[in-house]
C-alpha positions in Angstrom: 101.0 75.8 128.0 104.7 76.6 129.4 105.4 80.0 131.6 103.7 82.8 129.2 107.3 84.1 127.7 105.5 84.5 124.6 102.5 84.1 122.3 100.6 81.1 122.1 102.1 79.1 119.6 100.0 78.1 116.6 99.7 74.5 114.8 99.8 74.7 111.4 96.7 73.2 109.4 97.3 69.7 109.0 101.3 69.6 110.0 103.3 67.2 107.6 100.3 66.1 105.3 101.4 66.6 101.9 99.0 67.0 99.0 97.9 63.7 97.6 98.6 63.7 93.5 96.2 60.7 92.1 98.7 58.8 89.4 97.3 59.5 85.6 96.7 56.0 83.5 98.6 56.1 80.1 96.6 55.6 77.2 98.2 53.9 74.3 96.5 55.3 71.0 98.8 53.1 68.6 97.3 50.3 70.3 93.9 51.8 69.7 94.5 52.3 65.9 96.4 49.1 65.2 92.5 47.1 64.4 92.9 43.8 62.2 91.0 44.1 59.0 87.0 43.2 58.8 86.5 42.6 55.5 84.4 45.0 53.0 81.1 44.2 53.6 78.6 46.0 56.0 79.7 44.9 59.4 83.1 45.9 57.8 82.5 49.3 57.0 80.4 50.2 60.0 83.3 48.4 62.3 85.6 51.2 60.5 84.1 53.9 60.7 83.0 53.3 64.9 86.8 53.2 65.2 87.7 55.7 62.9 85.1 58.3 65.1 86.6 57.2 68.0 90.3 58.1 67.1 88.6 61.5 65.5 87.1 61.8 69.3 90.3 61.1 71.2 92.0 63.6 68.5 90.5 66.5 70.3 91.6 65.5 73.9 95.0 67.5 73.7 93.1 70.5 72.7 91.1 70.0 75.4 93.8 70.1 77.4 95.6 73.2 76.0 92.2 74.7 76.9 92.0 73.9 80.3 95.7 74.6 80.8 94.6 78.3 79.7 92.1 78.5 82.1 94.0 77.2 85.2 96.7 79.6 84.2 94.7 82.5 84.9 93.8 81.3 88.7 96.5 83.2 90.1 96.0 86.6 88.3 92.3 85.8 89.9 94.0 85.1 93.6 96.5 88.2 93.3 93.7 90.1 92.6 91.5 88.7 95.7 94.5 89.5 97.6 94.3 93.4 97.7 91.0 93.1 99.5 93.1 91.7 102.3 95.2 93.7 105.3 98.4 94.9 104.1 101.4 96.1 106.3 102.5 99.6 107.0 103.9 101.9 104.3 107.7 101.4 104.6 107.1 98.2 106.5 107.8 94.4 105.3 105.3 93.0 102.8 102.3 91.5 104.8 102.7 87.6 104.7 100.1 85.7 103.6 97.2 85.2 105.8 98.2 81.9 108.1 96.0 78.9 107.7 93.6 78.8 110.7 94.8 76.1 113.0 92.5 73.2 114.2 90.9 74.6 117.5 91.0 78.0 116.0 88.9 80.8 114.5 90.0 84.0 112.7 87.5 87.3 113.5 86.3 88.6 110.7 87.7 91.3 108.7 91.1 90.9 110.8 94.6 89.1 111.4 93.4 87.7 115.0 92.8 84.1 115.8 90.9 82.9 118.3 91.8 79.5 120.0 90.2 77.6 122.7 91.6 75.5 125.1 91.1 73.7 128.4 89.7 70.2 129.9 86.4 69.1 131.7 87.7 67.1 134.8 86.1 64.8 137.5 87.8 64.5 140.8 87.1 62.4 143.8 89.2 61.4 146.8 88.5 59.4 149.9 90.5 60.6 153.2 91.2 58.4 155.9 91.5 61.0 158.5 89.8 64.6 157.4 87.6 65.7 154.7 88.2 69.4 154.5 87.3 70.9 151.0 86.5 69.6 147.7 89.2 71.5 145.3 91.6 69.1 145.4 93.9 70.1 148.9 95.6 67.2 150.4 96.3 69.7 153.6 94.0 72.5 154.7 95.7 73.5 157.5 93.4 75.8 158.8 91.6 72.8 160.4 94.6 70.5 160.7 95.5 71.9 164.1 91.8 70.8 165.5 90.6 67.7 164.5 87.3 68.4 166.0 87.0 70.5 163.2 86.2 67.4 160.7 84.1 64.5 161.0 87.2 61.9 159.7 86.9 59.5 157.2 84.8 60.7 154.1 84.3 60.5 150.3 84.2 63.9 148.1 84.3 64.4 144.9 83.8 67.7 142.1 83.8 68.7 138.9 85.2 72.2 139.9 88.8 71.8 138.6 87.7 72.2 135.1 89.2 74.2 133.0 88.4 77.0 130.2 90.7 79.2 128.1 90.9 81.6 125.4 93.5 83.1 123.6 93.6 86.0 120.8 97.0 86.1 118.4 97.0 89.4 116.5 100.1 89.7 114.5 101.4 93.1 113.9 104.6 94.8 112.0 106.1 96.4 114.7 105.2 94.5 118.2 104.9 90.3 116.5 102.4 88.6 118.0 100.4 90.4 120.2 98.9 88.0 122.6 95.9 88.3 125.0 95.2 85.1 127.4 91.9 84.3 129.7 91.7 81.2 131.5 89.7 80.0 134.4 88.5 77.4 136.3 85.6 76.8 139.4 87.9 76.0 142.2 88.0 79.1 144.3 87.8 77.2 147.0 84.7 79.3 148.5 82.1 76.7 149.2 80.2 74.1 146.6 79.0 76.3 144.2 81.3 76.2 141.9 81.8 79.9 140.9 84.2 81.2 138.4 87.5 81.9 139.5 90.1 83.5 137.4 93.7 81.9 136.9 95.2 83.8 133.9 94.2 87.1 132.4 97.5 88.9 130.8 99.1 90.6 127.8 101.8 89.3 125.8 103.6 91.6 123.3 107.5 91.3 122.6 109.1 90.9 125.2 106.5 92.1 128.0 104.2 90.2 129.7 101.2 92.6 131.9 98.5 91.2 133.5 97.6 87.9 135.7 99.6 85.2 135.3 102.0 82.8 136.9 105.0 84.7 138.9 108.2 84.7 138.2 109.5 83.3 141.1 107.3 80.1 140.3 108.4 77.7 138.3 105.5 75.4 137.2 107.9 72.9 134.6 110.1 72.0 138.0 106.7 70.7 139.9 106.2 67.1 140.8 102.9 65.6 138.8 100.2 65.0 141.1 96.2 64.1 140.7 96.1 66.3 143.8 95.2 70.2 142.5 97.6 71.8 144.5 100.8 69.4 144.6 103.4 68.8 146.9 103.3 70.9 150.3 106.8 72.1 149.7 106.7 73.6 146.5 106.6 77.6 145.9 103.5 78.4 145.9 101.4 75.3 145.7 98.2 76.3 145.9 98.4 79.9 144.3 101.2 81.7 142.5 99.5 83.7 140.1 100.0 87.2 140.5 98.9 90.7 138.8 102.4 91.8 137.1 104.5 93.8 134.9 107.4 91.8 133.5 110.1 92.0 131.3 112.2 89.2 129.8 115.8 89.6 128.3 116.8 87.1 125.7 120.7 86.3 126.6 121.5 83.3 124.5 122.3 80.0 124.6 119.0 79.0 125.7 119.3 81.6 128.7 117.1 84.4 129.6 116.6 86.6 132.4 112.9 87.4 133.8 112.2 90.8 136.3 108.7 91.6 137.4 107.4 93.9 139.5 103.9 92.0 141.1 101.0 93.0 143.4 102.2 92.9 147.1 100.2 90.0 148.6 101.3 90.5 152.2 98.5 92.6 153.0 95.7 90.1 153.9 93.6 92.2 156.2 94.3 92.8 159.9 96.5 91.2 162.1 94.8 89.1 164.7 96.3 87.5 167.3 99.6 89.7 166.5 99.5 87.1 163.3 99.0 88.1 159.8 98.3 84.0 158.8 94.4 84.1 159.6 92.1 87.2 159.5 89.3 87.6 161.6 88.9 91.0 163.5 88.4 94.4 161.7 90.2 96.2 164.5 93.4 96.0 165.4 96.9 96.6 163.3 96.3 96.1 159.9 98.5 94.7 157.3 100.4 98.2 155.1 101.6 97.2 151.9 102.5 100.2 150.4 105.1 99.1 147.8 105.0 96.2 145.0 107.2 93.0 145.0 110.4 92.6 143.3 110.6 89.2 141.4 113.5 88.4 139.3 114.8 84.7 137.6 117.7 83.2 135.4 117.0 80.6 133.5 119.0 78.4 131.3 117.1 75.6 128.5 118.3 72.8 126.7 117.5 69.6 125.5 118.7 68.4 128.7 115.7 70.6 130.8 116.4 74.0 132.7 117.6 75.5 135.6 116.3 78.3 137.2 118.0 80.6 140.3 115.4 83.1 141.5 115.2 86.0 144.0 111.9 88.1 145.6 111.8 90.9 147.7 108.9 91.5 150.1 108.0 94.7 151.9 105.4 93.9 155.1 104.3 96.6 156.7 102.1 97.6 159.8 99.6 100.6 160.7 97.8 101.4 163.8 94.8 103.7 163.7 95.3 106.7 165.9 92.9 107.4 169.0 92.1 110.7 171.1 95.1 109.7 173.2 97.6 108.0 170.8 99.2 108.6 167.5 99.1 106.5 164.5 101.7 104.7 163.8 103.4 102.7 161.2 106.0 100.4 160.9 108.0 98.1 158.1 110.5 95.3 157.0 111.5 94.3 153.9 111.8 90.1 153.4 114.2 88.6 151.1 114.1 84.9 149.7 115.8 83.4 147.0 115.0 79.4 145.2 116.6 77.2 142.8 114.6 74.7 140.3 115.2 72.8 137.5 114.3 69.7 135.3 116.3 67.1 133.8 115.6 64.3 131.1 116.9 61.3 131.7 116.0 59.0 128.3 112.0 59.3 128.5 111.7 59.8 131.9 112.2 63.1 134.0 113.1 64.2 137.6 112.8 67.7 139.0 113.1 69.6 142.0 113.1 72.8 143.7 114.4 74.5 147.0 113.9 77.8 148.5 114.3 79.5 151.8 114.3 83.2 153.1 111.8 85.4 155.5 108.2 85.7 155.1 107.5 84.0 152.6 103.8 84.1 153.2 101.7 83.5 149.8 105.0 82.7 147.9 105.9 79.9 150.2 102.9 78.0 151.7 101.0 80.9 153.1 101.0 80.6 156.7 103.1 81.9 159.3 105.2 84.5 157.4 105.2 87.4 159.9 103.8 88.7 163.3 103.8 92.5 164.4 104.8 92.8 168.2 102.5 95.7 169.6 104.6 96.2 172.8 107.9 96.3 170.5 106.1 98.4 167.5 107.7 96.0 165.4 106.9 93.7 162.3 108.6 90.4 163.2 109.7 87.7 159.9 109.3 84.4 160.4 112.0 82.1 158.6 111.0 78.6 156.5 112.6 76.8 153.6 110.3 74.1 151.2 111.4 71.5 149.0 110.0 69.3 146.4 111.2 66.6 144.0 109.3 64.6 141.3 110.4 61.3 139.2 107.9 60.6 136.2 108.3 57.3 134.7 107.0 56.9 131.1 106.3 53.0 130.3 104.8 53.4 126.9 102.8 56.0 125.3 100.0 55.4 127.0 101.0 54.7 131.0 103.4 57.0 133.0 103.7 56.9 136.7 105.1 59.5 139.3 106.6 59.7 143.0 106.8 63.1 144.4 107.4 64.1 147.6 108.3 67.9 149.3 108.3 69.2 152.7 108.1 72.6 154.6 110.5 73.6 157.5 109.8 76.8 160.1 111.9 78.5 162.3 111.3 79.3 165.7 113.1 81.9 167.2 113.2 85.7 168.4 112.3 86.6 165.0 108.7 85.3 165.6 106.8 82.4 167.3 105.2 79.7 164.7 102.6 76.9 165.4 103.9 74.9 162.9 107.3 73.6 163.1 107.4 71.1 159.8 105.4 69.1 157.1 105.5 66.8 154.5 103.7 65.2 151.5 104.0 62.2 149.6 102.3 61.1 146.5 102.4 57.8 144.1 100.3 57.8 140.9 99.8 56.6 137.4 97.9 58.0 134.7 96.2 56.0 131.6 95.7 57.5 128.5 92.3 56.0 127.4 92.0 58.1 124.0 94.1 60.4 122.6 92.1 63.3 124.7 90.9 61.4 127.5 93.1 60.7 130.4 92.7 58.7 133.8 94.7 59.3 137.0 94.6 57.3 140.4 96.9 58.3 143.3 97.7 57.5 147.1 98.8 60.3 149.0 100.0 60.4 152.5 100.7 63.8 154.7 102.0 64.6 158.0 102.8 67.7 160.1 104.6 68.6 163.7 104.0 71.4 166.1 105.8 73.5 168.7 104.6 71.7 171.6 101.6 69.9 171.9 99.5 72.3 169.6 96.9 69.6 167.6 93.4 68.8 169.8 92.4 65.3 168.9 88.5 64.6 168.7 88.6 63.6 172.7 90.0 67.0 173.2 93.2 65.6 173.9 96.3 67.8 172.7 99.4 66.4 170.8 102.2 67.4 168.5 101.5 65.3 165.5 98.7 65.2 162.6 98.9 62.7 159.8 96.1 61.9 157.1 95.8 59.2 154.0 93.7 59.7 151.3 93.5 57.9 147.4 92.5 60.1 144.6 91.5 59.9 141.6 90.3 61.4 138.7 89.2 61.8 134.9 90.1 64.4 132.1 89.1 65.0 129.0 91.5 67.8 126.9 90.5 69.7 124.0 
């Protein structure tokens, strides 16, 4: 589904299919009556008697039809009597609508107006890495190991079904708030081993113009992301690996297909301690502790139309640092606010589509690519913010209703200056893929991916322990997905 701006749409039962009404053949009674004389013998008299009996039987049919019509006429009254047992609107409100037909794939909760809808897919994913195999989640680049090739065995094949997804929506019509939506969605790609533990993707409530819970950040634009077999997508798209945070969101419709969404979101800058003066890789329980005492503030203005959509987004995060006091020193607190902006959109070109996004700002952290966001200078007692930017673009070519192909690329760049040193200078990823629909609910994907990264100085360790400033990888990925 699209960004949860409202309740999940409910499909009508058998949409567009009219009731079939059979045609009744007319019987010409006059033709039956106009028989030829058979004489006055026994056979003639018997024949005339049989025909007269048949005519008498047919003559009763109108009376039988009238009686049947009288019986059918009572059905609306019976239906009205039965309807009195259904839930009614509160006094003074509009009359309660007729209970909606249960959509395909849905069921109703007995005694309520709540409808349930189950959706998701079962997916089998496989990949062959030319250079490194770092996890089985479909992540093309795992930068925790990308700087040290000795941590990876080289060429490998990996496979998983952990990207399988299961979602459940409960929709309850109300007189005051409209449809109230409760949505929960899980997969099994938690990135922590091969056990396939459930991983929460969405758990939120939607009513009126409000969203409350864990879902896509207002900063994230999933509809502007290039389509890939890779579960994480292009490296330069905002929140390419996560992008879902607990939040309270309000959306203001502004007319002409535009809207403004504002959210207060969980502060995700507190990832443990500052190991080696950095927030990016927590390792030690001692030292300076990140202190995110304020939530993140995000806003997005979006214009929608048949042509596609265009969105402008802004983000403000709070980064803090707390150093516990000792017998000889006092505790120390310091903090900084970090801002960023993003532009994203999609353009429909006939049956094809172009998507793109670009962001830039300070210390994006998990809202960007997740690393090199902030450092803490213990000598100066200050939080230092790194600057970075990212972009991604994709083109979808629909060859036919069964086949489509995608070209997707992305990049991310870091600035190394007085705001704080960075290890990685830039990184890129490129994809070309084709998806084939094997059945209405069954789809196969084949993809080639290439990635590279460059560091400030020679920060990449080769397997022979020599140093370089570059790393790259090739990867072939396949997927088989059955949706329901």
